[in-house]
C-alpha positions in Angstrom: -18.7 -3.0 19.5 -15.0 -2.2 19.6 -13.9 0.7 17.3 -10.3 1.6 16.7 -9.1 4.9 15.6 -5.5 5.7 14.4 -3.9 9.0 14.5 -0.5 10.6 14.1 0.1 10.1 10.5 1.4 12.5 7.9 4.2 13.7 5.7 7.6 13.4 7.1 11.2 13.6 5.7 13.6 10.7 5.5 15.4 10.1 8.9 12.6 11.7 10.9 10.5 9.9 13.5 6.7 9.6 13.9 4.4 8.1 16.6 1.1 6.5 15.6 -1.7 6.2 18.1 -4.5 3.5 18.1 -7.3 4.4 20.6 -10.1 2.0 21.2 -13.8 2.8 22.0 -16.6 0.7 23.0 -14.6 -2.0 24.9 -11.4 -2.2 27.0 -8.4 -3.5 25.3 -7.0 -5.2 28.2 -7.6 -8.7 27.1 -6.7 -8.2 23.4 -3.7 -8.4 21.2 -3.1 -5.2 19.2 -1.4 -5.7 15.8 0.1 -3.0 13.5 -0.1 -3.7 9.8 0.8 -1.5 6.8 0.0 -1.6 3.2 2.6 0.1 0.8 1.5 1.3 -2.7 1.0 -1.8 -4.9 2.0 -4.2 -2.2 0.2 -6.8 0.1 -0.6 -5.7 3.5 2.1 -6.8 6.0 2.1 -7.2 9.7 4.9 -5.4 11.4 4.3 -5.6 15.2 1.9 -6.6 17.8 1.6 -6.2 21.6 -0.3 -8.2 24.2 -2.2 -5.8 26.2 -2.3 -7.7 29.6 1.4 -8.2 29.9 3.0 -6.1 27.4 4.6 -8.9 25.5 5.7 -7.7 22.1 6.7 -8.9 18.6 8.4 -7.4 15.7 9.0 -8.5 12.2 12.7 -8.6 11.3 12.4 -5.8 8.7 11.4 -3.3 11.5 13.3 -4.4 14.5 15.4 -1.6 15.9 13.4 1.1 14.2 9.7 0.4 15.4 8.6 0.3 19.0 5.1 -0.6 20.2 3.9 0.6 23.6 0.7 0.7 25.5 -1.3 2.8 27.8 -4.0 0.6 29.2 -5.8 3.5 31.2 -6.0 5.5 28.0 -7.0 2.4 26.1 -4.3 3.3 23.5 -1.4 1.6 21.8 1.4 3.5 20.2 3.8 2.8 17.3 6.9 4.7 17.3 8.8 4.6 14.0 12.3 6.0 13.9 14.7 6.7 10.9 11.9 6.7 8.5 12.6 5.9 4.9 10.6 6.2 1.7 10.2 2.5 2.0 8.1 3.0 5.1 5.4 4.9 3.0 2.2 3.1 3.5 -1.2 3.2 5.1 -0.8 2.0 8.7 -3.6 0.0 10.4 -4.1 -1.2 13.9 -6.3 -4.3 14.7 -7.6 -5.9 17.8 -8.1 -9.5 18.3 -7.2 -12.7 20.2 -4.8 -14.5 17.6 -4.4 -18.0 17.9 -1.5 -18.9 15.5 0.4 -15.7 14.9 -0.1 -12.1 16.0 0.9 -10.6 12.7 -1.5 -12.4 10.4 -4.2 -10.1 9.6 -6.9 -12.9 9.5 -6.5 -13.4 13.1 -7.9 -10.1 14.1 -11.6 -9.1 14.4 -11.5 -5.3 14.7 -9.7 -2.9 12.4 -9.1 0.9 12.4 -9.6 3.0 9.3 -6.0 3.3 8.6 -3.8 6.4 8.5 -1.4 7.5 5.8 2.3 7.9 6.4 4.4 9.3 3.5 8.1 9.7 3.8 9.5 12.1 1.1 12.1 14.9 0.9 
């Protein structure tokens, strides 16, 4: 059974950067997609980015292009989400998910395994 654990969240000031990690246990990620999602207070969960673990193909929602970067380390079974120029609007619980999406890699329903989520708070 695949388990995902996020780390790297916390309280940061506007303009700062943060790198979230998503490490998998119980199975190799090499044949999966990893999606990053977030749920801001009183908002619906949204997909922001995804990466295909075998060839490194990535996708970003328009709202995060240029500020978010997803990378992978296959030997470490870990995916990273670098977030730059953080704003208060980035405040959310961030989740990683693993799956083999058919239609879209940023639709939550396409994923089978989820991390517990990690809080990112951007405030001065």
